[in-house]
N, CA, C and O atoms as a MOPAC input file, in Angstrom:
PM7 MOZYME 1SCF
protein

 N    -13.32300 1   -22.10100 1    20.80100 1
 C    -13.72900 1   -21.14600 1    19.94600 1
 C    -12.66700 1   -20.10800 1    19.05300 1
 O    -13.64800 1   -19.46400 1    18.68200 1
 N    -11.82300 1   -19.57700 1    18.56400 1
 C    -10.72300 1   -18.70500 1    18.43300 1
 C    -11.82800 1   -17.40800 1    18.23400 1
 O    -13.01600 1   -17.30200 1    17.93100 1
 N    -10.86800 1   -16.62300 1    18.53800 1
 C    -11.45000 1   -15.03500 1    18.35400 1
 C    -10.52800 1   -13.82300 1    17.92500 1
 O     -9.82800 1   -13.84800 1    18.93800 1
 N    -10.06400 1   -12.90500 1    17.27300 1
 C     -9.06400 1   -11.91000 1    17.45900 1
 C     -9.31900 1   -10.73700 1    18.50400 1
 O    -10.37300 1   -10.11400 1    18.63100 1
 N     -7.97800 1   -10.53800 1    19.33100 1
 C     -8.12900 1    -9.76500 1    19.90600 1
 C     -7.60900 1    -8.52800 1    19.34500 1
 O     -6.72600 1    -7.91900 1    19.94800 1
 N     -8.11500 1    -8.07600 1    18.16700 1
 C     -7.46700 1    -6.63300 1    17.57800 1
 C     -8.15900 1    -6.03800 1    18.29600 1
 O     -7.49600 1    -5.02500 1    18.51600 1
 N     -8.86000 1    -5.97100 1    18.71500 1
 C    -10.01100 1    -4.82700 1    19.57900 1
 C     -8.90600 1    -4.45800 1    20.64800 1
 O     -8.70100 1    -3.24400 1    20.62700 1
 N     -8.22200 1    -5.04700 1    21.46800 1
 C     -8.11500 1    -4.99000 1    22.28100 1
 C     -7.07200 1    -3.97500 1    22.28400 1
 O     -6.61900 1    -3.62400 1    23.37300 1
 N     -6.50200 1    -3.30200 1    20.89200 1
 C     -5.55300 1    -2.67400 1    20.34500 1
 C     -5.85700 1    -1.01300 1    19.94200 1
 O     -7.05600 1    -0.80400 1    19.75500 1
 N     -4.95100 1     0.21300 1    19.77600 1
 C     -5.46400 1     1.01200 1    19.92500 1
 C     -5.74700 1     1.29400 1    17.92900 1
 O     -4.70200 1     0.97800 1    17.36100 1
 N     -6.70300 1     1.71200 1    17.03000 1
 C     -7.28800 1     1.76200 1    15.73600 1
 C     -5.66100 1     2.04600 1    15.01500 1
 O     -4.91600 1     1.31700 1    14.36000 1
 N     -5.58900 1     3.01300 1    15.34300 1
 C     -4.46500 1     3.58400 1    15.11300 1
 C     -3.03200 1     2.68600 1    14.82900 1
 O     -2.22900 1     2.80900 1    13.90400 1
 N     -3.02800 1     1.85000 1    15.84500 1
 C     -1.71900 1     0.17400 1    15.49500 1
 C     -2.03500 1     0.02900 1    14.83300 1
 O     -1.53700 1     0.17100 1    13.71700 1
 N     -3.09100 1    -0.35500 1    15.12500 1
 C     -3.46500 1    -1.83900 1    13.91100 1
 C     -3.42400 1    -1.03500 1    12.01700 1
 O     -3.15000 1    -1.38100 1    10.86800 1
 N     -3.80300 1    -0.06900 1    12.62200 1
 C     -4.29900 1     0.21500 1    10.94400 1
 C     -2.25800 1     0.42100 1    10.43900 1
 O     -2.03600 1     0.15700 1     9.25800 1
 N     -0.77200 1     0.92000 1    11.44900 1
 C     -0.00700 1     0.57400 1    10.90700 1
 C      0.00700 1    -0.13600 1    10.38400 1
 O      0.15700 1    -0.17000 1     9.16200 1
 N     -0.21700 1    -1.39000 1    11.46700 1
 C      0.61500 1    -2.85600 1    11.22400 1
 C     -0.07700 1    -3.79400 1     9.72100 1
 O      0.47300 1    -4.73300 1     9.14600 1
 N     -1.54200 1    -3.09900 1     9.35600 1
 C     -2.12300 1    -3.42600 1     8.14800 1
 C     -0.76400 1    -2.12800 1     7.41200 1
 O      0.03100 1    -2.88800 1     6.85800 1
 N     -0.37200 1    -1.05000 1     7.25700 1
 C      0.31400 1    -1.30000 1     6.11100 1
 C      1.97800 1    -1.68400 1     6.40400 1
 O      2.69200 1    -2.09000 1     5.48700 1
 N      2.21200 1    -1.59800 1     7.05100 1
 C      3.59300 1    -2.26500 1     7.52400 1
 C      3.77600 1    -3.44600 1     6.84900 1
 O      4.87400 1    -3.48600 1     6.29400 1
 N      2.76400 1    -4.89300 1     6.62400 1
 C      1.75900 1    -5.53500 1     5.95900 1
 C      2.21700 1    -5.38200 1     4.65500 1
 O      3.18300 1    -5.87500 1     4.07100 1
 N      1.41400 1    -4.66700 1     4.33300 1
 C      0.97000 1    -4.45500 1     3.02500 1
 C      2.72300 1    -3.38500 1     2.17200 1
 O      2.68200 1    -2.95200 1     1.02100 1
 N      3.54400 1    -3.27500 1     2.77300 1
 C      4.62200 1    -3.14000 1     3.18100 1
 C      5.81100 1    -3.86500 1     2.40600 1
 O      6.61800 1    -3.51800 1     1.54300 1
 N      5.58900 1    -4.83400 1     2.99200 1
 C      6.41700 1    -5.90400 1     3.25900 1
 C      6.51200 1    -7.07600 1     2.50100 1
 O      6.31300 1    -8.25500 1     2.79400 1
 N      6.85000 1    -6.52700 1     1.48400 1
 C      6.71800 1    -6.65600 1    -0.00300 1
 C      7.46500 1    -6.28100 1    -1.66300 1
 O      7.06100 1    -5.47900 1    -2.50400 1
 N      8.84600 1    -7.33100 1    -1.71500 1
 C      9.28600 1    -5.53300 1    -2.70800 1
 C      8.50100 1    -5.71800 1    -3.57200 1
 O      8.11500 1    -4.54900 1    -3.56800 1
 N      7.96900 1    -6.12200 1    -4.25200 1
 C      6.98300 1    -5.47300 1    -5.31900 1
 C      6.08000 1    -4.60700 1    -4.86100 1
 O      6.18300 1    -3.56800 1    -5.51200 1
 N      5.23200 1    -4.53400 1    -4.04100 1
 C      5.07500 1    -3.56200 1    -3.49200 1
 C      5.75500 1    -2.73000 1    -3.62700 1
 O      5.41500 1    -1.98200 1    -4.54300 1
 N      6.48000 1    -2.50900 1    -3.20600 1
 C      7.48400 1    -1.44000 1    -2.62200 1
 C      7.86200 1    -0.63000 1    -4.11600 1
 O      7.65800 1     0.57700 1    -4.24400 1
 N      8.49400 1    -1.56500 1    -5.31400 1
 C      8.56600 1    -1.35200 1    -6.69400 1
 C      7.40700 1    -0.34400 1    -7.27100 1
 O      7.58400 1     0.37000 1    -8.25800 1
 N      6.13400 1    -0.39600 1    -6.46800 1
 C      4.64900 1    -1.00800 1    -7.54800 1
 C      4.54100 1     1.02400 1    -6.95700 1
 O      4.60300 1     2.04200 1    -7.64600 1
 N      4.38700 1     0.86000 1    -5.62200 1
 C      4.62300 1     2.72900 1    -5.34000 1
 C      6.03600 1     3.51800 1    -5.48900 1
 O      6.15200 1     4.71900 1    -5.24300 1
 N      6.72100 1     2.97100 1    -5.77100 1
 C      7.95300 1     3.72200 1    -6.63300 1
 C      7.15600 1     3.88300 1    -8.38600 1
 O      7.26200 1     4.87700 1    -9.10400 1
 N      6.57400 1     2.90600 1    -8.64400 1
 C      6.45400 1     3.31700 1   -10.85600 1
 C      5.57800 1     4.42700 1   -10.57700 1
 O      5.86100 1     5.60600 1   -10.78800 1
 N      3.99100 1     3.78600 1    -9.86600 1
 C      2.90800 1     5.13800 1    -9.16200 1
 C      4.03500 1     6.60500 1    -8.79100 1
 O      4.10300 1     7.74300 1    -9.25700 1
 N      4.22400 1     6.42000 1    -8.52800 1
 C      5.16900 1     8.12100 1    -8.37900 1
 C      6.01000 1     8.85700 1    -8.86300 1
 O      6.34300 1     9.98000 1    -8.48300 1
 N      6.48900 1     8.09000 1    -9.95400 1
 C      6.77100 1     8.36900 1   -10.67500 1
 C      6.43000 1     8.39100 1   -12.29400 1
 O      7.16100 1     8.55800 1   -13.27100 1
 N      5.46700 1     8.22900 1   -12.20500 1
 C      4.27400 1     8.35300 1   -13.51700 1
 C      3.30100 1     8.92000 1   -12.88700 1
 O      2.53200 1     9.31300 1   -13.76400 1
 N      2.74800 1     9.28200 1   -11.51600 1
 C      1.42400 1     9.80900 1   -11.59800 1
 C      0.55300 1     9.42500 1   -11.58900 1
 O     -0.32300 1     9.90100 1   -10.86600 1
 N      0.28500 1     8.13500 1   -12.55600 1
 C     -1.21800 1     7.74900 1   -12.95000 1
 C     -0.85700 1     6.25600 1   -14.12300 1
 O     -0.48500 1     6.17800 1   -15.29400 1
 N     -1.29000 1     5.01000 1   -12.79500 1
 C     -1.01200 1     4.04200 1   -14.39900 1
 C     -1.91300 1     2.94500 1   -14.60700 1
 O     -2.41800 1     2.36400 1   -13.64600 1
 N     -2.15500 1     2.61400 1   -15.81900 1
 C     -2.95700 1     0.99700 1   -16.00700 1
 C     -1.82600 1     0.04400 1   -15.55100 1
 O     -0.61700 1     0.27000 1   -15.59700 1
 N     -2.39200 1    -0.95400 1   -15.14600 1
 C     -1.96700 1    -2.68800 1   -14.46400 1
 C     -0.94900 1    -2.67000 1   -15.64700 1
 O      0.27900 1    -2.67000 1   -15.73200 1
 N     -1.95300 1    -2.65600 1   -16.48500 1
 C     -1.10800 1    -3.09500 1   -18.14200 1
 C      0.79400 1    -2.46400 1   -17.80900 1
 O      1.72900 1    -3.17500 1   -17.44000 1
 N      0.81000 1    -1.68600 1   -17.96100 1
 C      1.72300 1    -0.84000 1   -17.78300 1
 C      3.06000 1    -1.44500 1   -17.02000 1
 O      4.15700 1    -1.74600 1   -17.48900 1
 N      2.51900 1    -1.51300 1   -15.57400 1
 C      2.95100 1    -1.80100 1   -14.64300 1
 C      3.45700 1    -2.94800 1   -14.59600 1
 O      4.60100 1    -3.02500 1   -14.14800 1
 N      2.86600 1    -4.01200 1   -14.97600 1
 C      3.06300 1    -5.04900 1   -15.55800 1
 C      4.33200 1    -5.42300 1   -16.68400 1
 O      5.19500 1    -6.30000 1   -16.71700 1
 N      4.02400 1    -4.46200 1   -17.43300 1
 C      5.81600 1    -3.80300 1   -18.38500 1
 C      6.60400 1    -3.84600 1   -17.58800 1
 O      7.61100 1    -4.44900 1   -17.96000 1
 N      6.64800 1    -3.32700 1   -16.22300 1
 C      8.09600 1    -2.82200 1   -15.43300 1
 C      8.31000 1    -3.38000 1   -14.78400 1
 O      9.42700 1    -3.28300 1   -14.27600 1
 N      7.24800 1    -4.51700 1   -14.26800 1
 C      7.70900 1    -5.98400 1   -13.45100 1
 C      7.99000 1    -7.23000 1   -13.94000 1
 O      7.27200 1    -7.69100 1   -14.82800 1
 N      9.17000 1    -8.02300 1   -13.39000 1
 C      8.63200 1    -9.57800 1   -13.74600 1
 C      8.24100 1   -10.67800 1   -13.15800 1
 O      8.84600 1   -11.65000 1   -12.70500 1
 N      6.80200 1   -10.29000 1   -13.25500 1
 C      5.56800 1    -9.90100 1   -13.13000 1
 C      3.99200 1   -10.82900 1   -13.53600 1
 O      3.51300 1   -10.13900 1   -14.43600 1
 N      3.38300 1   -11.57500 1   -13.38400 1
 C      2.30500 1   -11.61100 1   -14.22600 1
 C      1.42100 1   -10.69000 1   -14.06300 1
 O      1.58000 1    -9.95700 1   -13.08700 1
 N      0.40700 1   -10.48700 1   -14.83300 1
 C     -0.45100 1    -9.88500 1   -14.54600 1
 C     -1.54700 1    -9.55400 1   -13.30000 1
 O     -1.99100 1    -8.53000 1   -12.78100 1
 N     -1.73500 1   -11.08400 1   -13.11300 1
 C     -2.84600 1   -11.64600 1   -11.95500 1
 C     -1.92800 1   -11.70900 1   -11.30100 1
 O     -2.52900 1   -11.89500 1   -10.24300 1
 N     -0.54400 1   -11.71000 1   -10.92600 1
 C     -0.00700 1   -11.49800 1    -9.30400 1
 C     -0.20800 1    -9.80800 1    -9.60500 1
 O     -1.39300 1    -9.53200 1    -9.78900 1
 N      0.44300 1    -8.98800 1    -9.66400 1
 C      0.79500 1    -7.53700 1   -10.29300 1
 C     -0.77600 1    -7.33300 1    -9.86600 1
 O     -0.96000 1    -7.36100 1    -8.64900 1
 N     -1.69400 1    -7.17300 1   -10.51500 1
 C     -3.34300 1    -7.23100 1    -9.74800 1
 C     -3.17900 1    -7.91200 1    -8.20300 1
 O     -3.26700 1    -6.98900 1    -7.39200 1
 N     -3.07000 1    -8.59600 1    -7.84100 1
 C     -2.68600 1    -9.04200 1    -6.32600 1
 C     -2.48900 1    -8.03400 1    -5.36300 1
 O     -3.33400 1    -7.59400 1    -4.58300 1
 N     -1.46000 1    -7.74500 1    -5.46100 1
 C     -0.57800 1    -6.70900 1    -5.11700 1
 C     -1.03400 1    -5.02600 1    -5.39000 1
 O     -0.75700 1    -4.14300 1    -4.57800 1
 N     -1.59200 1    -4.83900 1    -6.36000 1
 C     -1.88800 1    -3.74900 1    -6.17800 1
 C     -3.14400 1    -3.69600 1    -5.47200 1
 O     -3.26500 1    -2.75800 1    -4.68400 1
 N     -4.39400 1    -4.74900 1    -5.62200 1
 C     -5.50900 1    -4.71300 1    -4.79000 1
 C     -5.22800 1    -4.95600 1    -3.43100 1
 O     -6.07300 1    -4.69000 1    -2.57700 1
 N     -3.85800 1    -5.55300 1    -3.06600 1
 C     -3.77500 1    -4.84000 1    -1.30600 1
 C     -3.19300 1    -4.01400 1    -0.93000 1
 O     -3.22400 1    -3.79400 1     0.28100 1
 N     -2.46300 1    -3.25000 1    -1.73300 1
 C     -2.14800 1    -1.48800 1    -1.87300 1
 C     -3.27200 1    -1.11800 1    -1.28200 1
 O     -3.47300 1    -1.00300 1    -0.07300 1
 N     -4.35000 1    -0.84500 1    -2.58300 1
 C     -5.66600 1    -0.30100 1    -2.91100 1
 C     -6.62800 1    -0.19400 1    -1.49800 1
 O     -7.37300 1     0.61100 1    -0.93900 1
 N     -5.98200 1    -1.83800 1    -1.28100 1
 C     -6.94700 1    -2.50500 1     0.43600 1
 C     -6.49300 1    -1.36900 1     1.44800 1
 O     -7.42900 1    -1.06800 1     2.18800 1
 N     -5.30000 1    -0.62900 1     1.70700 1
 C     -4.71000 1    -0.00200 1     3.00800 1
 C     -5.24400 1     0.97800 1     2.81700 1
 O     -5.28400 1     1.58300 1     3.88800 1
 N     -5.60700 1     1.41200 1     2.21100 1
 C     -5.20200 1     3.04400 1     1.27300 1
 C     -4.28100 1     3.52300 1     0.77500 1
 O     -4.19800 1     4.74000 1     0.94300 1
 N     -3.36300 1     2.97100 1     0.09100 1
 C     -2.15900 1     4.01100 1    -0.15900 1
 C     -1.87700 1     3.53300 1    -1.93800 1
 O     -0.85500 1     3.48800 1    -2.62200 1
 N     -3.15100 1     3.26400 1    -2.18700 1
 C     -3.40200 1     3.57100 1    -3.76700 1
 C     -4.77400 1     3.70200 1    -3.69700 1
 O     -5.48100 1     3.14700 1    -2.85600 1
 N     -5.17400 1     4.47600 1    -4.62600 1
 C     -6.27400 1     4.33100 1    -5.24800 1
 C     -6.52200 1     3.50500 1    -6.57300 1
 O     -5.65200 1     2.71600 1    -6.94100 1
 N     -8.02700 1     3.71400 1    -7.51300 1
 C     -8.11400 1     2.74300 1    -8.45800 1
 C     -9.67100 1     3.09800 1    -9.32600 1
 O    -10.88900 1     2.92100 1    -9.35200 1
 N     -8.53600 1     3.71100 1    -9.94300 1
 C    -10.23400 1     4.50400 1   -10.73800 1
 C    -10.74800 1     4.06200 1   -11.60900 1
 O     -9.87800 1     4.15400 1   -12.47600 1
 N    -11.90000 1     3.44700 1   -12.22600 1
 C    -11.95300 1     2.65300 1   -12.90800 1
 C    -12.40700 1     3.46200 1   -14.79200 1
 O    -13.32800 1     4.26900 1   -14.66400 1
 N    -12.02500 1     3.36200 1   -15.95800 1
 C    -11.87400 1     3.57900 1   -16.93400 1
 C    -12.32000 1     3.27700 1   -17.98500 1
 O    -11.70800 1     3.88400 1   -18.86300 1
 N    -13.29300 1     2.47200 1   -18.48800 1
 C    -13.87700 1     2.05900 1   -19.00500 1
 C    -13.34600 1     0.41500 1   -18.94200 1
 O    -13.82000 1    -0.28300 1   -18.04600 1
 N    -12.70100 1     0.02000 1   -19.56900 1
 C    -12.43700 1    -1.76200 1   -18.93500 1
 C    -11.34800 1    -1.62500 1   -18.50700 1
 O    -10.68100 1    -2.63000 1   -18.75400 1
 N    -10.44000 1    -0.38900 1   -17.62500 1
 C     -9.27800 1    -0.48800 1   -17.09700 1
 C     -9.73400 1     0.72300 1   -15.93500 1
 O    -10.53200 1     1.65000 1   -15.79300 1
 N     -8.45900 1    -0.10100 1   -15.11400 1
 C     -8.69900 1     0.46600 1   -14.01700 1
 C     -7.37200 1     1.34000 1   -14.05700 1
 O     -6.54200 1     0.80000 1   -14.78800 1
 N     -6.88600 1     2.61500 1   -13.45000 1
 C     -5.94400 1     3.71600 1   -13.64500 1
 C     -6.00200 1     3.34400 1   -12.08200 1
 O     -6.87900 1     3.02900 1   -11.27800 1
 N     -4.60300 1     3.54500 1   -12.07100 1
 C     -4.16700 1     3.84500 1   -10.39700 1
 C     -3.34000 1     4.95700 1   -10.01700 1
 O     -2.80400 1     5.80800 1   -10.72600 1
 N     -3.33400 1     4.81100 1    -8.88000 1
 C     -3.07300 1     6.12800 1    -8.65500 1
 C     -2.12800 1     6.64000 1    -7.21900 1
 O     -2.90500 1     7.17900 1    -6.43100 1
 N     -0.68600 1     6.61700 1    -6.67500 1
 C     -1.18800 1     7.45200 1    -5.04600 1
 C     -2.03900 1     8.11500 1    -4.09300 1
 O     -2.55400 1     9.23300 1    -4.08500 1
 N     -2.05900 1     7.05100 1    -3.21400 1
 C     -3.32100 1     8.44300 1    -1.79300 1
 C     -2.02800 1     8.72400 1    -1.46600 1
 O     -1.32500 1     8.05200 1    -0.71200 1
 N     -1.70400 1     9.77200 1    -2.06700 1
 C     -1.00100 1    11.08200 1    -0.99900 1
 C     -1.47600 1    11.58500 1     0.77800 1
 O     -0.68300 1    11.83200 1     1.68700 1
 N     -2.51200 1    11.60800 1     0.82200 1
 C     -2.85200 1    12.11900 1     2.07800 1
 C     -2.85400 1    10.67400 1     3.12100 1
 O     -2.73700 1    10.78600 1     4.34100 1
 N     -3.04500 1     8.97600 1     2.24500 1
 C     -2.67100 1     7.73900 1     3.41900 1
 C     -1.15000 1     7.53600 1     3.67600 1
 O     -0.56400 1     7.05100 1     4.64400 1
 N     -0.65600 1     8.10700 1     2.40500 1
 C      1.35700 1     8.08700 1     2.45200 1
 C      1.37900 1     8.34200 1     3.06000 1
 O      1.54800 1     7.56900 1     4.00300 1
 N      1.19700 1    10.15900 1     3.35600 1
 C      1.48300 1    11.00100 1     4.12100 1
 C      0.95600 1    11.19300 1     6.01000 1
 O      1.26100 1    11.91000 1     6.96300 1
 N      0.16000 1    10.22600 1     5.75700 1
 C     -0.04600 1     9.93100 1     7.00600 1
 C      0.90600 1     8.07600 1     7.54900 1
 O      1.27000 1     7.82100 1     8.69700 1
 N      0.97200 1     7.68900 1     7.05200 1
 C      1.38400 1     6.48000 1     7.21500 1
 C      3.00000 1     7.00100 1     7.60900 1
 O      3.57700 1     6.73900 1     8.66500 1
 N      3.51100 1     7.74500 1     6.55300 1
 C      4.93800 1     8.11700 1     6.52100 1
 C      5.48200 1     9.00600 1     8.01100 1
 O      6.65800 1     9.30400 1     8.21600 1
 N      4.42400 1     9.29800 1     8.87100 1
 C      4.38600 1    10.63400 1     9.77100 1
 C      4.35500 1     9.30500 1    10.73600 1
 O      5.29300 1     9.15100 1    11.51800 1
 N      3.03600 1     8.11100 1    10.68100 1
 C      2.37800 1     7.27400 1    11.86000 1
 C      4.26200 1     6.49800 1    12.10300 1
 O      4.85500 1     6.64300 1    13.17200 1
 N      4.92500 1     5.68900 1    10.82600 1
 C      5.80000 1     5.34800 1    10.72200 1
 C      7.09300 1     5.92700 1    12.12600 1
 O      7.65200 1     5.39800 1    13.08700 1
 N      7.06100 1     7.39100 1    11.41900 1
 C      8.71200 1     8.16300 1    12.14200 1
 C      8.59300 1     8.54800 1    13.62200 1
 O      9.51100 1     8.74100 1    14.41900 1
 N      6.66400 1     8.65000 1    13.91400 1
 C      6.35000 1     8.96700 1    15.04200 1
 C      6.75800 1     7.16600 1    15.83300 1
 O      7.20800 1     7.07100 1    16.97500 1
 N      6.52400 1     6.14300 1    15.08300 1
 C      6.92400 1     5.02700 1    15.48000 1
 C      8.47900 1     4.83400 1    15.94300 1
 O      8.57000 1     3.93800 1    16.78200 1
 N      8.90500 1     5.04300 1    15.82900 1
 C     10.78600 1     5.44900 1    15.04100 1
 C     10.91600 1     5.82500 1    15.92000 1
 O     11.08900 1     4.95200 1    16.77000 1
 N     10.94600 1     7.19600 1    16.42200 1
 C     11.19500 1     8.38200 1    16.73000 1
 C     10.43700 1     7.85400 1    18.94700 1
 O     11.15000 1     8.32800 1    19.83200 1
 N      9.69500 1     7.35200 1    19.23100 1
 C      8.96800 1     6.95500 1    20.16500 1
 C     10.69100 1     5.47000 1    21.02800 1
 O     11.54700 1     5.45200 1    21.91200 1
 N     10.20900 1     4.69400 1    20.03300 1
 C     11.27400 1     3.73400 1    20.23200 1
 C     12.10900 1     2.94000 1    19.76200 1
 O     12.16400 1     1.71700 1    19.63500 1
 N     13.25200 1     4.43800 1    19.32800 1
 C     14.31100 1     4.20600 1    18.84400 1
 C     14.95500 1     4.93200 1    20.10300 1
 O     13.97100 1     5.59600 1    20.43100 1
 N     15.65600 1     5.16700 1    20.76700 1
 C     16.24500 1     6.38800 1    21.54800 1
 C     17.87900 1     6.13600 1    21.71000 1
 O     18.58600 1     5.92900 1    22.69700 1
 N     18.22300 1     6.27800 1    19.94300 1
 C     19.87600 1     6.69700 1    19.56300 1
 C     20.25600 1     7.84400 1    19.87000 1
 O     21.41000 1     8.19800 1    19.62800 1

C-alpha cells in the first residue's frame, strides 16, 4: 500500500512547496498581476484579459485560492477575487529566506 511521507517534513516547507507549485503556471502568475493591478476582479473580467476559456481560468483561480494567495467572495451569482496580502507577503518572506539559505553567492 502506498502512503505519503509529507508528514516527515516541516509544515512550513510543505506550504511553501505547495505555493511554488501553484505559481508554476504562467497563467497563474498573470492572474496575480491582474488582481494586483485591479484590487478586486470578477472571473469574467480576468477571462477577457487572458487567451484562455472561462473554465480554464476558473481552475487556475481555484488553485490560487486553495493555497491562499487569493480570496474569493461570493457576490450574487458571481465571485469577486482579490489578493490575500498576508499570505502573499508570507510566501515572499519564506521564498526570500529559502534563497538566502541556499544561495551562497
